C-alpha positions in Angstrom: 31.2 23.0 193.7 28.5 25.6 193.3 26.9 27.8 196.1 23.3 26.9 196.8 22.5 28.5 200.2 23.7 31.2 202.6 22.6 30.7 206.2 22.4 33.9 208.2 22.1 32.3 211.6 23.5 29.2 213.3 20.0 27.7 213.7 19.3 28.1 210.0 22.7 26.5 209.1 21.9 23.6 211.4 18.5 23.1 209.7 20.2 23.0 206.3 22.9 20.6 207.5 20.3 18.3 208.9 18.2 18.4 205.7 21.1 17.8 203.3 22.6 15.0 205.5 19.2 13.2 205.8 18.9 13.4 202.0 22.4 11.9 201.5 23.9 15.0 199.8 27.6 15.6 200.1 28.2 19.3 200.8 30.8 21.8 201.9 30.3 24.8 204.2 32.4 27.9 204.4 32.0 31.1 206.4 31.6 34.0 204.0 30.8 37.7 204.0 27.3 38.3 202.9 26.7 42.0 203.7 27.0 44.9 206.1 24.9 46.3 208.9 23.7 49.9 208.7 26.6 50.9 211.0 29.1 49.2 208.6 29.8 46.0 210.6 30.5 43.0 208.5 27.9 40.2 208.5 29.0 36.6 207.9 27.1 33.5 207.1 27.5 29.8 206.4 27.7 29.3 202.6 26.7 25.8 201.5 28.2 24.3 198.3 27.2 21.1 196.4 28.3 19.5 193.2 26.8 20.9 190.0 24.8 17.7 189.5 23.0 18.1 192.8 22.3 21.9 192.8 18.8 21.9 191.3 17.7 19.0 193.6 19.1 20.8 196.7 17.6 24.1 195.8 14.1 22.6 195.4 14.5 20.6 198.6 15.5 23.7 200.6 12.6 25.7 199.1 10.2 22.9 200.0 11.4 23.1 203.6 10.6 26.8 203.8 14.2 27.9 203.6 13.8 29.8 200.3 15.1 33.1 201.7 18.7 31.8 201.8 18.6 29.9 198.5 21.1 31.2 195.9 19.6 31.2 192.5 21.4 29.5 189.7 23.3 31.8 187.4 22.5 31.3 183.8 25.2 32.3 181.3 24.3 33.2 177.7 26.0 30.9 175.2 
């Protein structure tokens, strides 16, 4: 499974869940640390994972739905 999206709010996570479910995509969600506030408090979000074969489709679908801010870009490794 590869990470494709980090939702920073419950509303955003619900939009992603609805979109992926409507498209018939199997996914997993885990709560993960994504940063800290200026005062040092931890910030958590909902990390969405899909199989490697669906990652490009899901990323483009999320970007088309104006959710590009939370999309996690694909990591390219040099061969």
